[in-house]
C-alpha positions in Angstrom: 94.0 102.7 84.3 95.0 100.1 86.8 93.5 98.4 89.9 92.0 100.6 92.6 94.5 102.9 94.2 91.8 104.1 96.7 88.9 102.1 98.0 86.1 103.4 100.2 84.6 100.3 101.7 81.2 100.4 103.5 81.8 103.7 105.2 79.2 105.2 107.5 79.7 108.4 109.4 77.3 109.6 112.1 77.4 112.8 114.0 75.2 112.3 117.0 71.8 111.2 115.5 72.6 112.4 112.0 73.9 110.0 109.4 76.2 112.0 107.1 77.5 109.0 105.1 75.5 105.8 104.8 77.3 102.6 103.9 79.2 104.1 101.0 81.6 102.1 98.8 83.5 103.1 95.7 86.9 102.4 94.1 89.2 104.9 92.4 91.3 103.2 89.8 95.0 104.2 89.6 95.6 106.7 86.9 92.0 107.9 86.7 90.2 111.1 87.4 87.2 110.3 89.5 84.4 112.6 90.5 82.5 112.7 93.7 79.4 114.8 93.1 76.1 115.6 94.6 74.0 118.5 96.0 75.2 120.7 98.9 75.1 118.7 102.1 75.4 115.3 100.3 78.5 114.3 102.4 81.2 114.8 99.8 83.6 116.8 101.9 82.9 114.5 104.8 84.4 111.6 102.7 87.5 113.7 102.0 87.9 114.3 105.7 87.6 110.6 106.4 90.1 109.7 103.7 92.6 112.3 105.0 92.3 111.2 108.6 90.4 114.3 109.9 87.4 112.1 110.8 87.3 108.5 112.0 84.3 106.7 110.4 81.6 105.2 112.5 81.8 102.1 110.4 83.8 100.9 107.3 87.4 101.4 106.1 89.6 103.3 103.7 92.2 101.4 101.7 95.0 103.2 99.9 97.4 101.3 97.6 96.2 98.1 99.3 96.8 99.3 102.9 94.1 100.0 105.4 94.6 103.7 106.4 91.4 104.2 108.3 92.0 106.7 111.1 95.6 107.4 110.1 96.7 110.9 111.3 96.6 113.5 108.6 100.3 114.1 108.5 100.9 110.4 108.0 98.3 110.3 105.3 100.3 112.9 103.4 103.5 110.9 103.9 101.8 107.9 102.4 101.0 109.9 99.2 97.6 111.6 99.6 97.3 115.4 99.3 94.3 117.6 99.2 93.0 121.1 98.6 90.0 122.7 100.4 86.7 124.1 99.4 87.7 127.4 101.0 91.2 128.3 100.0 93.7 127.9 102.8 96.9 129.9 102.1 99.4 131.2 104.6 98.9 134.9 105.0 101.9 137.2 104.8 103.8 134.6 102.9 104.8 134.7 99.3 103.6 132.4 96.6 106.9 130.6 96.6 107.0 130.2 100.4 103.5 128.7 100.4 104.6 126.1 97.8 107.9 125.4 99.7 105.9 124.4 102.7 104.7 121.4 100.7 108.3 120.0 100.8 108.4 120.1 104.6 108.2 116.4 105.1 111.0 115.7 102.6 113.8 117.3 104.7 116.9 115.1 104.7 119.1 117.2 106.9 119.2 117.3 110.7 118.4 120.3 112.9 122.1 120.6 113.7 122.9 120.8 110.0 120.3 123.5 109.5 121.6 125.6 112.4 125.1 125.5 111.0 124.0 125.8 107.4 126.0 122.8 106.4 126.3 121.6 102.8 123.4 119.1 102.9 121.1 121.9 104.1 122.1 124.2 101.3 121.9 121.4 98.6 118.3 120.5 99.7 117.1 124.1 100.0 118.4 124.8 96.5 116.9 121.7 95.0 113.4 122.3 96.5 113.4 125.9 95.4 114.1 124.8 91.8 111.4 122.2 92.1 108.9 124.7 93.5 109.6 127.1 90.7 109.1 124.3 88.2 105.7 123.6 89.7 104.7 127.3 89.6 105.8 127.3 85.9 103.4 124.4 85.3 100.6 126.5 86.7 101.7 129.7 84.8 102.2 131.7 87.9 106.0 131.7 88.4 106.0 135.4 87.8 104.1 135.9 91.0 106.6 133.8 93.1 107.7 136.6 95.4 104.3 138.3 95.7 102.0 137.8 98.8 99.9 134.7 97.9 96.7 136.2 99.3 97.1 139.3 97.0 96.6 137.2 93.9 93.3 136.8 92.1 91.0 134.1 93.3 91.8 131.8 90.4 95.5 132.2 90.9 95.2 131.6 94.7 93.5 128.3 93.8 96.4 127.4 91.6 98.9 128.2 94.5 96.9 125.8 96.8 97.0 123.0 94.2 100.7 123.7 93.5 101.4 123.4 97.3 99.6 120.0 97.4 101.6 118.9 94.4 104.8 119.7 96.2 104.1 116.9 98.7 104.6 114.5 95.8 101.3 112.7 96.1 100.1 109.6 94.3 96.5 110.7 94.9 95.4 114.3 94.7 92.0 115.3 96.3 90.5 118.5 94.9 87.6 120.0 96.7 85.7 122.2 94.2 88.8 123.4 92.4 86.7 125.4 89.9 84.5 127.1 92.5 84.4 130.9 92.0 86.1 130.8 88.6 84.9 132.3 85.4 84.5 130.1 82.3 87.9 131.1 80.9 89.7 130.3 84.3 87.8 127.0 84.6 88.9 125.9 81.1 92.5 126.9 81.8 92.4 125.0 85.1 91.1 121.9 83.4 94.0 122.0 80.9 96.5 122.5 83.8 95.0 119.5 85.8 95.2 117.3 82.7 98.8 118.3 82.2 100.0 117.8 85.8 98.1 114.5 86.0 100.2 113.2 83.1 103.5 114.9 84.1 103.3 113.8 87.8 101.6 110.4 87.2 98.7 111.3 89.4 95.3 109.8 90.3 92.7 112.5 91.0 89.6 112.4 93.1 87.6 115.6 92.8 84.5 117.2 94.2 82.8 119.6 91.9 79.4 121.2 91.1 80.3 122.5 87.6 79.2 119.5 85.5 80.8 120.9 82.3 84.1 120.7 84.2 83.3 117.3 85.5 82.5 116.0 82.0 85.8 117.4 80.8 87.8 115.9 83.6 86.3 112.7 85.0 86.4 109.1 83.8 83.8 108.0 86.3 81.7 109.6 89.0 79.9 108.6 92.1 76.8 110.7 93.0 75.8 111.2 96.6 72.5 112.4 98.0 72.0 112.7 101.8 75.1 110.5 102.2 73.8 107.7 100.1 75.2 106.6 96.7 72.5 107.1 94.1 74.6 106.6 90.9 78.0 105.3 89.8 79.3 105.4 86.2 80.1 107.8 83.4 79.5 111.6 83.9 77.4 111.7 80.6 75.1 109.0 82.0 74.8 110.7 85.4 73.3 113.9 84.1 70.3 112.0 82.5 69.8 109.5 85.4 66.4 110.1 86.9 67.6 109.9 90.5 70.4 112.3 89.9 68.2 114.8 88.1 65.7 114.6 91.0 68.5 115.1 93.5 69.7 118.3 91.7 66.1 119.5 91.0 67.1 119.8 87.3 70.3 121.8 87.8 72.2 119.5 85.5 70.0 120.4 82.5 71.6 123.8 82.5 75.2 122.5 82.9 
């Protein structure tokens, strides 16, 4: 692992009189898998929304690869190398699995509108290349056989894979995964863990994930930050988190069954 690729620095987020995030700081080392965990309502997804430019923090800043990106528009955040998935799967309805993944290549178009209209060689070369790349990503996830099927007709677990595959198509340095194992059975969760380990290595990714499944977190994460009511109550190894008194109290003992 290297120096911090992402730094959340003294971030506070207030909605009216409610403080969702309170002076939060943590660093995600390059090449790591970092967990952001905590009970429901702890502020985890709010942090994702701040990192990706959907929210502008009340105070504090977000640094990515040494650059202050606080308040950068979401499309520009993607262009800088940050991609995300969502807690609730967001796939394009009435589009195939392959079409959903191809959308991830949208910002990488090298040809002009004129070249696209006339179907000139550069247009055809690019379209062929990204189709091959998209199919390669689907192969990584073991769902290439569903390429031409309606994405929303797939099982929940496979829809989650399509969403992650689409994020991967943007060629990120940092991949934000919001509860990737939610709704999956143990077999699907184990398979997803193996896939994420593989793509992390193959695509040289740094991963920041939100997750409630502590078995999954232990299998995936090098370090975790635990939030409770927007405040950091723990930072360190996942194995240490589940026995920390403050963390156990925040979860009301849920971790003892993880």
